[in-house]
C-alpha distance (Angstrom), angle and dihedral (degrees) to the residues before:
residue distance angle dihedral
M1 . . .
E2 3.79 . .
E3 3.80 111.0 .
P4 3.81 116.6 -120.4
G5 3.78 117.8 -113.2
Y6 3.78 88.8 -140.5
Y7 3.79 140.2 -16.6
D8 3.79 137.7 -173.5
I9 3.80 136.1 -174.4
R10 3.81 124.2 -153.3
H11 3.79 112.8 -170.0
V12 3.82 120.5 -171.9
K13 3.79 122.1 -173.5
G14 3.78 116.0 179.8
I15 3.76 154.2 147.0
S16 3.79 125.6 -134.5
T17 3.80 131.5 -164.1
S18 3.80 126.5 -156.8
I19 3.81 129.2 -176.2
E20 3.82 124.9 -177.8
I21 3.82 125.4 -172.3
D22 3.81 121.9 -178.3
N23 3.81 121.5 -175.8
G24 3.78 91.6 -22.4
V25 3.80 94.3 -48.4
L26 3.80 118.9 117.9
E27 3.80 100.8 -132.5
S28 3.79 98.1 178.0
A29 3.80 142.4 -6.9
T30 3.77 112.4 179.1
N31 3.78 144.5 158.8
S32 3.80 121.2 -152.2
F33 3.77 133.5 -175.2
S34 3.81 134.2 -145.7
D35 3.78 137.3 -175.4
T36 3.80 113.3 180.0
A37 3.78 137.2 151.8
I38 3.77 132.2 -170.9
M39 3.78 122.9 -156.4
R40 3.79 122.4 -161.6
V41 3.79 119.2 -166.2
L42 3.80 122.5 -173.6
G43 3.78 115.2 -145.3
R44 3.80 130.1 174.9
R45 3.81 92.3 -83.9
G46 3.80 101.2 39.0
W47 3.79 143.4 -76.9
G48 3.78 128.6 -17.1
I49 3.80 113.9 -161.9
V50 3.81 129.5 -160.6
T51 3.81 125.0 -179.4
I52 3.80 116.2 -157.6
E53 3.80 123.2 -163.1
N54 3.82 120.0 -153.4
F55 3.77 89.5 14.3
G56 3.80 96.5 174.7
I57 3.82 113.8 156.4
K58 3.79 115.9 -24.4
T59 3.79 129.4 -162.0
K60 3.79 122.3 -127.3
K61 3.80 88.4 -106.4
E62 3.81 92.0 55.0
I63 3.81 91.6 47.2
N64 3.79 90.3 52.4
E65 3.81 89.9 51.2
Y66 3.80 90.6 54.3
I67 3.81 90.1 47.2
A68 3.81 90.0 52.9
L69 3.81 90.6 50.0
A70 3.80 92.1 49.1
M71 3.82 90.4 48.1
R72 3.80 89.4 56.9
Y73 3.80 88.8 54.4
A74 3.81 90.6 46.2
S75 3.80 91.0 54.3
V76 3.81 91.3 67.0
T77 3.81 98.7 45.5
E78 3.79 122.4 102.0
E79 3.80 107.2 -150.5
E80 3.77 129.0 113.6
V81 3.80 106.8 -137.2
T82 3.80 129.8 -170.4
L83 3.80 121.0 174.9
A84 3.80 121.0 -149.7
D85 3.79 119.3 -133.4
C86 3.80 108.8 -109.4
R87 3.79 144.4 179.3
S88 3.79 117.9 -78.7
G89 3.79 126.7 -151.9
I90 3.79 142.1 84.3
L91 3.81 132.2 -108.5
P92 3.83 121.3 -126.9
M93 3.78 117.1 -101.3
P94 3.82 119.3 -112.8
K95 3.79 120.6 -111.6
I96 3.82 115.4 -98.0
K97 3.81 115.9 -130.8
E98 3.83 96.5 -155.6
D99 3.79 118.4 2.3
P100 3.84 107.8 -131.7
R101 3.79 89.6 -149.8
G102 3.80 88.9 67.9
V103 3.82 91.9 60.1
S104 3.79 118.4 82.0
L105 3.79 122.0 -118.0
E106 3.80 88.6 -118.9
E107 3.80 92.9 56.2
K108 3.79 91.8 47.3
C109 3.81 89.2 52.5
E110 3.81 90.9 51.8
L111 3.82 93.3 47.5
L112 3.81 91.8 49.3
S113 3.79 90.3 46.2
G114 3.80 89.5 56.0
I115 3.80 90.8 55.5
E116 3.81 91.4 48.5
R117 3.82 93.3 47.1
A118 3.81 90.4 53.4
A119 3.81 88.5 63.9
K120 3.81 92.8 60.4
I121 3.80 99.4 99.9
E122 3.79 130.8 138.8
G123 3.80 112.2 -64.5
I124 3.83 94.9 26.8
I125 3.81 116.0 117.6
N126 3.80 100.7 174.4
T127 3.80 136.1 27.8
R128 3.78 129.4 -176.4
A129 3.80 134.9 176.8
N130 3.77 134.6 178.4
Y131 3.78 136.9 -174.9
T132 3.79 127.2 -159.1
E133 3.78 129.8 -173.3
G134 3.76 129.7 176.5
T135 3.79 129.1 -177.7
G136 3.75 118.7 -173.4
T137 3.80 134.0 -179.5
V138 3.80 107.4 -152.9
N139 3.81 122.9 -161.7
F140 3.79 120.4 -175.5
T141 3.79 129.5 -175.5
D142 3.80 132.9 164.6
S143 3.78 140.6 -176.3
S144 3.82 90.9 -101.9
G145 3.81 90.4 68.7
N146 3.79 98.3 -101.8
E147 3.81 116.5 143.0
Y148 3.80 126.0 176.0
S149 3.78 135.2 169.7
Y150 3.79 131.9 -178.1
E151 3.79 141.8 153.2
I152 3.80 124.2 -139.1
C153 3.80 133.5 179.1
R154 3.80 121.5 -157.7
S155 3.78 120.9 -173.8
G156 3.78 140.9 163.9
Y157 3.76 148.9 138.5
S158 3.79 141.7 -134.3
V159 3.79 131.3 -157.2
S160 3.80 127.5 -166.6
A161 3.79 134.7 -175.1
V162 3.81 131.0 -166.4
A163 3.80 120.4 -152.2
K164 3.79 127.2 -164.6
K165 3.80 135.6 -165.8
G166 3.79 116.7 170.3
D167 3.79 107.2 -46.1
V168 3.82 94.0 -20.9
M169 3.81 120.3 99.9
Q170 3.80 126.1 -179.4
A171 3.80 134.6 175.4
G172 3.78 136.7 -147.5
R173 3.79 127.3 -165.4
E174 3.80 139.2 -172.9
S175 3.80 129.7 -176.8
E176 3.79 142.5 170.7
H177 3.81 130.4 -168.9
N178 3.80 131.4 171.1
I179 3.81 148.4 151.6
L180 3.81 96.2 -127.5
G181 3.79 101.1 81.4
L182 3.79 145.4 -79.2
N183 3.81 112.4 -15.3
L184 3.82 101.5 178.6
R185 3.78 98.7 97.4
H186 3.82 121.4 103.9
K187 3.81 93.6 -4.2
E188 3.81 99.1 127.0
N189 3.80 87.4 115.2
K190 3.81 88.4 68.6
G191 3.79 91.9 59.2
L192 3.80 90.4 47.5
S193 3.81 91.7 48.3
A194 3.83 92.3 52.8
A195 3.81 90.7 49.8
E196 3.80 96.2 45.7
R197 3.80 91.5 50.8
A198 3.81 92.0 49.9
V199 3.82 90.2 52.2
K200 3.81 92.9 47.2
L201 3.80 90.8 51.3
L202 3.81 89.9 60.5
D203 3.81 88.6 72.6
A204 3.81 96.2 38.3
K205 3.79 116.5 111.3
P206 3.80 121.4 -123.4
A207 3.80 109.3 -97.4
K208 3.78 121.0 -106.0
G209 3.77 112.3 -124.1
G210 3.77 128.2 -137.7
I211 3.79 143.2 98.5
M212 3.79 110.9 -52.8
D213 3.79 143.0 133.8
A214 3.79 112.9 -81.4
V215 3.76 137.9 -167.2
L216 3.81 113.6 -146.0
D217 3.80 117.4 -154.3
Q218 3.80 121.6 -133.5
E219 3.81 94.6 -91.8
L220 3.81 98.5 49.7
A221 3.81 93.2 40.5
G222 3.80 88.1 49.8
V223 3.80 89.8 52.6
F224 3.82 88.0 52.4
A225 3.82 90.4 51.0
H226 3.81 91.1 50.7
E227 3.78 102.9 37.8
A228 3.79 102.8 33.3
V229 3.81 102.6 30.2
G230 3.81 105.4 21.2
H231 3.80 97.9 50.3
A232 3.80 92.0 44.1
S233 3.82 88.7 55.1
E234 3.82 95.8 53.5
G235 3.79 108.4 118.0
D236 3.80 96.7 -135.0
L237 3.81 91.8 56.6
V238 3.80 90.3 46.1
K239 3.83 90.1 49.2
E240 3.81 91.4 49.8
G241 3.81 91.9 49.6
V242 3.82 94.9 -117.9
S243 3.80 97.0 117.0
V244 3.79 125.9 90.8
L245 3.83 86.9 -144.5
K246 3.82 95.5 63.2
G247 3.80 111.7 123.5
M248 3.81 93.8 9.7
N249 3.81 98.1 105.7
G250 3.80 110.3 148.2
Q251 3.79 93.7 7.6
K252 3.78 124.5 127.4
I253 3.80 104.3 -109.6
A254 3.82 100.5 160.5
N255 3.77 144.6 27.6
S256 3.82 109.8 -67.7
I257 3.82 90.8 -112.9
I258 3.82 91.3 65.3
N259 3.80 121.5 101.4
V260 3.82 118.0 169.1
V261 3.80 118.8 -170.6
D262 3.79 138.4 -176.6
D263 3.80 110.6 -158.9
P264 3.83 119.7 175.8
T265 3.82 90.6 176.4
L266 3.83 93.8 71.3
H267 3.81 115.2 100.8
E268 3.79 91.2 -118.5
F269 3.81 128.3 119.4
G270 3.82 91.7 -80.3
F271 3.82 94.7 52.9
M272 3.81 117.4 141.4
P273 3.83 122.2 -172.7
V274 3.82 88.0 -166.0
D275 3.79 129.4 -2.7
A276 3.81 127.2 -113.7
E277 3.82 91.5 -93.7
G278 3.80 94.6 51.4
V279 3.82 93.4 -102.5
L280 3.80 121.6 143.0
P281 3.84 107.6 -113.8
V282 3.81 120.3 -126.3
R283 3.80 137.5 -175.4
T284 3.82 110.0 -92.5
E285 3.80 121.7 -159.5
I286 3.80 103.3 -148.4
I287 3.81 95.1 179.2
K288 3.80 118.6 21.4
N289 3.81 119.0 -172.1
G290 3.80 89.3 -21.8
V291 3.82 94.6 -50.5
L292 3.82 123.9 114.8
N293 3.78 99.5 -114.1
A294 3.81 108.7 167.3
F295 3.78 147.5 -4.9
L296 3.82 128.3 -134.6
H297 3.80 113.4 -108.8
N298 3.74 150.4 180.0
R299 3.81 118.1 -151.3
Q300 3.80 93.4 -88.8
T301 3.81 98.1 49.3
L302 3.81 92.4 43.3
A303 3.81 89.1 57.4
A304 3.82 91.1 47.0
V305 3.82 101.6 40.0
G306 3.81 109.0 16.5
N307 3.79 124.4 -168.8
G308 3.78 104.2 105.4
D309 3.77 143.6 28.2
A310 3.78 135.7 -66.5
G311 3.78 117.7 -133.4
H312 3.81 95.4 94.2
A313 3.82 98.3 99.8
R314 3.79 113.0 124.3
G315 3.77 134.3 166.7
Q316 3.77 140.2 171.2
A317 3.78 116.3 -111.1
G318 3.80 107.5 -70.4
D319 3.80 94.3 10.4
V320 3.80 130.7 107.3
P321 3.81 115.4 -99.1
L322 3.80 116.4 -104.0
V323 3.79 132.4 -171.1
R324 3.80 102.6 -88.7
M325 3.78 140.9 167.4
S326 3.81 123.0 -116.5
N327 3.83 117.1 -178.1
T328 3.82 106.9 -1.7
F329 3.78 122.5 -179.0
I330 3.78 150.5 149.7
E331 3.80 111.0 -112.7
N332 3.79 121.6 -118.3
G333 3.78 119.6 -89.8
D334 3.79 127.5 -155.8
S335 3.82 101.5 -103.0
S336 3.79 125.7 99.2
Y337 3.80 123.9 -125.3
D338 3.82 90.4 -113.5
E339 3.81 90.9 51.8
I340 3.81 91.1 52.3
I341 3.82 93.4 50.0
A342 3.81 90.5 47.6
E343 3.81 92.6 46.4
C344 3.82 91.0 51.0
R345 3.82 86.9 58.9
D346 3.82 97.7 172.1
G347 3.78 119.1 20.4
I348 3.79 139.5 69.1
L349 3.81 140.1 -62.6
L350 3.82 112.2 -139.9
K351 3.80 117.4 -156.2
G352 3.78 132.3 -170.2
S353 3.78 130.4 -11.3
R354 3.79 135.1 -95.5
G355 3.77 97.2 -179.9
G356 3.76 131.1 -94.1
Q357 3.76 139.4 173.4
V358 3.78 140.0 -89.2
D359 3.80 134.2 -165.9
P360 3.83 105.9 -157.4
G361 3.80 90.9 -174.9
R362 3.81 95.4 57.1
G363 3.79 91.1 31.7
V364 3.81 97.8 -127.2
F365 3.81 133.8 123.7
Q366 3.80 143.9 -178.7
F367 3.81 122.2 -162.0
N368 3.79 129.8 -178.7
A369 3.79 116.6 -139.2
E370 3.80 119.3 -145.5
Y371 3.81 90.7 -129.6
G372 3.80 141.7 -42.1
Y373 3.79 149.0 -156.4
V374 3.77 129.0 -122.4
I375 3.81 111.8 -118.6
K376 3.81 113.2 -145.1
D377 3.79 125.3 176.0
G378 3.81 90.1 -12.0
E379 3.81 95.4 -53.9
L380 3.81 135.6 96.8
S381 3.77 115.1 -98.2
G382 3.82 132.2 171.4
M383 3.81 126.2 -5.0
V384 3.83 116.4 -111.3
R385 3.81 135.3 -169.0
D386 3.82 138.4 -167.2
V387 3.79 92.5 51.3
S388 3.80 131.2 149.2
L389 3.80 141.7 179.1
T390 3.80 122.4 -135.6
G391 3.76 128.1 -179.5
D392 3.76 156.9 125.6
I393 3.82 112.2 -81.5
L394 3.81 97.5 -134.8
K395 3.79 95.3 40.9
T396 3.79 90.3 49.3
L397 3.81 91.8 51.0
H398 3.81 89.7 53.8
N399 3.80 92.0 46.1
I400 3.81 95.7 57.1
A401 3.81 100.4 110.1
L402 3.81 103.2 176.4
C403 3.81 139.3 17.3
A404 3.79 121.3 -158.6
D405 3.80 126.1 -140.2
D406 3.80 96.8 -119.4
R407 3.81 106.5 90.7
I408 3.82 116.9 175.3
M409 3.82 125.7 -172.2
N410 3.82 119.5 -138.0
P411 3.82 119.5 -163.1
G412 3.79 125.4 -144.9
Y413 3.79 144.2 123.6
C414 3.79 131.0 -75.1
G415 3.79 124.7 -152.7
K416 3.79 125.8 -150.6
S417 3.81 131.0 157.8
G418 3.79 91.1 -9.1
Q419 3.80 94.5 -52.0
S420 3.80 126.5 110.6
V421 3.81 122.3 -158.4
P422 3.82 132.8 176.9
V423 3.80 114.9 -100.3
T424 3.78 140.7 163.5
D425 3.82 126.8 -138.2
G426 3.77 123.9 -163.8
S427 3.77 146.8 172.4
P428 3.77 143.3 147.8
H429 3.82 119.5 -113.2
I430 3.80 108.3 -72.2
L431 3.81 133.5 -162.3
L432 3.79 113.9 -133.4
R433 3.79 119.2 -166.2
S434 3.82 121.9 -144.3
A435 3.80 95.0 3.6
V436 3.81 120.0 -178.7
I437 3.79 104.1 -124.4
G438 3.78 121.7 -168.8
G439 3.78 121.7 -150.0
Q440 3.76 142.6 131.9
G441 3.76 97.6 -89.8
């Protein structure tokens, strides 16, 4: 049998908890278990992949049988693969404040129910809350002699409320997720906040569209950092030629005040003690003082593209690792929030995110804000809804005039190629000149 050039095995054994409450009714409260491994074997013509359910503990003989099977798959692939040499090692895990696994399912249901009940105020017609928790023990080994093992628990909740007046319906939502322990206690204020915002939006006027200066809050600016900048910097997209940043290494692509970072070492929701290829993660400065400084890579894209660091390979249990973001954010500037609002003078403040779309190849995006406020004579005026931001990634980066000093990180999940991984986006408030705002006016 032909000997593999390289192989690795990533084994994830875990338990997940899910709770769903709709209008005061507990719809589901379940625990589920998983035990999956993925083996990658590199032959002369590319990768051979084998997924193994109920992996358990395997003998050397069984491992060799899986290697032989993966080598047969590798023999029919058509991809030239070179792997860059990279740092090995694993980061220490953060301390957990309250281990969710020590809290009963019944108590979690009651705590979540309290958050959902707090959203039941006048004007609200529907409330919903959910809680998710996942604990995974990850074991990694490869043919180079690297072996790593760690356990991580991620948990969080979201609560939403829908308000109605006449034919108008509006929604508000709050959520929190982390890796530092249970965060369900004393969070009734989050349910109330979601409900109060939904009710306020009933009386908000539809935004008037046009080209104007805009202030983006930390959540929407963080979404821009992740969706528009982060994805365009992923080495596989650069390699495939579907990133607007390809070939722009060392070029000034943003205002000099802009620094965009992806840092998997931070103890945020996207934290990784070691990546899915056994590489030690490091902070990567994608944009430094307005200049494109580095891409995000796995070992294969680093060898093919260069300019950056590996350590950004991530994959769901049983899935192949892809180049992925972790904790992606715009660094703080030296302006205050009040200074940014005053400097905007006449424009709009955009708050929150309701999704959108980005094309990193063409370099364009469109994001929907949750709501906003008109800015008039340097002060906040009326609340508006149904507002969006559209633009060209590079032009927008150049048009960011000020960054505040109030960065906030917002956790969530990012999807790519059918896989979803936990991430965190962040930014301070930023002032964007000549923004293209979508509305109904």
